[in-house]
N, C-alpha and C positions, 0 to 999 in steps of 0.2 A: 448395678451400673446401667445407665441408659445406653441404648445402641447408638453407634455413631451415625454421622450423616454423610451422604454421598453428594458431592458438589461437582456439577459439570460446568466447565468454562470453555466457551468456544468464541471464535472471532476470526476475521480474515487475516491472511498472512500480512505482517507489517503493522498490525494494530497494537502490538506490544504486549500481548497476553502472556508470552513466556516470561518476560521481565516482571510483569505484575505478579504472576504466580510465584516466581522465585522470591520476591520480596514478601509476599504473604506467608510463604513457608518459613522464611527467616524470622518474621515477627511472631508466628504461631508455632514456634519450635516445640516439638514433643506433643503437639495438640492436633496439627494438621499434617497430612502426608500426601505426596504426589503418587498416584498410581503409575507404575511403570508399564508402558505398552509393550506389546509383542509385535514383531515384524519379520517378514521374510526378505526384506531388502538387505543388501550386502552391507557389512560394517564399513564405515568411512574412517579416515585418519582421525584419531582423537576419540572415537567411539569406545565405550566400555560396556561389555555385556553385563546386564543386570543393573546398570546405572542409567544409561541413555535409553536402552531398549533391552528386551529379551530377544536375542537374535536366534531364529530357528529357520529350518528349511520348510518348503511348501508342504511336504509330506507330514511333518510334525504339526504344522499349523492346522492343516485340514483334519488331522486326527483329533486335535483339541476341539475343533468345531463339532466333529461327529460324537465326541465323548461329553459334549455340553460343558466344556471347561472354559469357554469364552463368555464373558459378560456381554460383550458386543464386539463386532468386527466389521470391516469393510475392505474392499479391494480397490486400490488406486493404481491404475496402470497394470503392471504385472505383479505388484506386491500386495500382500495382505498386511493390514494393521489392525490391532484389536487390543482389548483389555482382558487379561487373564482373570478368571473369576475367583480363584482360591485366595490370593493375597488380599483382594478387596474385602471379601467376606470376613477374613480374619481380623483386619483392622477395624471393620465396622463392629464386629462382636466385642472388640476391645474398647469400644466407645470413642474411637478416633474419627476425625473428619478426614474423608478421603476425597482428594481433588482429582478429577479426570480432565486432562487437557486434550480435548478431542474435537474433530471437525463436526460440522452440522449434521452429517449423515449419522455419525455415531451418537450425537446428541438426540436425534430423533429415535434411534433404537433404544436409548436409555429411557426416554420419555414414555415409550410404549411398555417397556419391561418393568421399570421402577418409577411409577408416577410420583412417589414421595421424594424423589431426588430433587435437589435445588439446582436449577439451570440458570446460568448467567452468561449473557452475550456481551463481549467487549467490542464496543463500537468506536471507530475512529471519529474525530470531530467532523471530518468531511473526506470525500474521495480525493480531493486535492492534497490534503495533508497525508493521506495514506500513500498516494503516489510519490510524494516527496520523501517519505520514510523509506519506501522501497528503493528509490533511486539512491538515497544516501548510503545504503549498504555497500554499493559498488561491487556487488557479487553476481547480479543478475543481468542477462542480456536484455536488449530492448524487447524482444519477442516474449521473453519470460515475464517481464514487468507487465506488459499489456495483457498477457494471459492471466496473471495473478489478479489484475484489476477487474477483469471480466468475472473471474471466479468470485472475487470479493462482492461484486454487485449482486450475484445470485445468492451468496451466503447472507448478505444483509437483508435480503427480501424475506428470509425466514426468521429474522431476529425477534419478531413479534410473538413467535411460538415459545420463546424462553420466558422464565419467570421474572427475570430482572435484566435491565439494560444498564451497563456501566460505560460511560464515555471516557476514553483515555485521552483527555486533553492535557491534564496535569497528572503525572505519574503517581505522586504520593497521594493525591486525592482519590485516584482510581483504586489504589491499594487499600486505602481506608474504607472506601465504599464497599469493596468486596468483603473485607473483614467484618464490616457492620452487618452485611447480609448473613454471613456465616454465623456470627454470634447471635443475631436475632433469631435465626432458625433453631439454634441450640435451645432457645427458651420457649419455643412454640409448645402449645398444649400437648400435642402428640408425643413430643420428646420428654415432657415432664410428668407423664402419667405415672411412671414408676415412683417418682418422688412424692407425688400426691398420696399414693397408696402407703408409702413409708411413713409419711407424716400422720396419716390417720391410724395406721397400725400401732405406732409408737405413742399415740395420745394416751 
């Protein structure tokens, strides 16, 4: 069995990456899985432990860091966010595609630690469209929206460090673009070396 692939998907708040990932997972059922992040932030109404996040306290998170049990992690404000290593390793060994929905800081960490990972940046068609999407949520204050837009500008500046750029102008096209990248990477030579050996050995 070929080892699975690690796919990093990043993009600014409001670009639609969560919706895109949800649709990709729906279409690639039993083939692609979303890595569940770990966090020290408090649970919010509607959150489910082990589904939305693995919720732990700071002491446990820092112990995981010390024990090398985190694939990557970052601290935003007072809270840690990161990717537990063990579940990702197990899915990759089972030949699955593992999607990490992480910020650009986490993406840079993965790029350094696992250079063979496929990194995709979801780009909005324009900052004007991004601002419109943020405002249409109706959940953020004016200050929060302006802050998110400034963060988005800084995140977009590092988009060129990713392997692929997918523009989320039309949702279904963006979903198909990401699925095409995933499927193409499954057929790259490095992934198919085991199959080559099997064909030769069985000749």
